[in-house]
N, C-alpha and C positions, 0 to 999 in steps of 0.2 A: 632849773634842772631836774632831772629823773633819776632815780637810782633805784638799782638792785641788790639785794646781798640775800645769798644762800649758802648753804652748809650740803655737800652733799660728801656720799660714804659709796665706796666703789668697792666691789670684789679685789679681792688681791689680783687674783688673775688678770683683772681690767686695767689695774692701778696704772702702769705705763700708756696703754691706749688712751686713757682719760687724759694722761699731764700731754701727751702730745697733741691731741686735740684740743686742749684748752690753751695751750700756745698758740697752735694754727687759729684759732676762733679771734684770740686776741690780737694777733699779726694782722688779718685780714680787717679786723675794726680799726687798725690803727692806719692801715693803708687805703681802705676803699670806703669807710665811711667817716666822713667829716664832724659828724654830730658825734660822734664817741669821744669821749673827754677821758676816761678810764677803764680801764679794762687788766683787774688783778687776780691773781688765783695766788692763797697762801693756804701751805698743808699745816692740818692742825697740830699742833705739836704733841697732841695727847692720844693722836689716832692716826696710825703710819697711811692708810687707806681715805681718809676722810680731807676734805678741802674746803676751805672759803672763798668763796669767788664774788667780787662785787664789779660791778659795771655802774658808771654814769653817762648820762648822754645829756645833751643839749637841752632836751625837751621829749615829750611822748614820741613825736612824730620821728624822732631821730632813733628811737627804740624801735619803733615800728620797721624804721628802715633796716635795722639790724637783724629783724625776723624774718626779712626777706631774702637774706644772701644765704648762699650756699652752705656755710657751715650750722647756721641754727637750722635749717633742714636736716643736716645730720645729728646734730644734739637731739632734735625730736625722733627721727629713726633709730639710731643707732646708739648715741652715749645715754639716754635717759635710761633703756631696758638694764644697761650694766649697772644702774646704781642700786644699791641696797637700801641707802634712806636718801631721803631730799628734804631741807626744813627749810622754808623760805624764811627770813628773818625781816626783811623790807622790802619794799617795792611801793614805789611812787616818787611824788614829789619833795625834792629835800631842800633844806634853806641853803 
């Protein structure tokens, strides 16, 4: 299994845009990416504009497939620029 966990903060003006995007991205992953095992987003209880995102895939190839889909391209071009902070906490093979 391959997983990634990260924490992201967005500008308050972009909060709803981020939430809408991450829900859409998770839906695409569930519906069109059979190698996606989990795709979850949690609001940080201590920071209103911060979120934890956890993604799990059957293997690295499944994650690479995820990266080829339209939401990931939007992530790179539109969502990343609105982030005020990004911290990757884990990425790799998990037990």
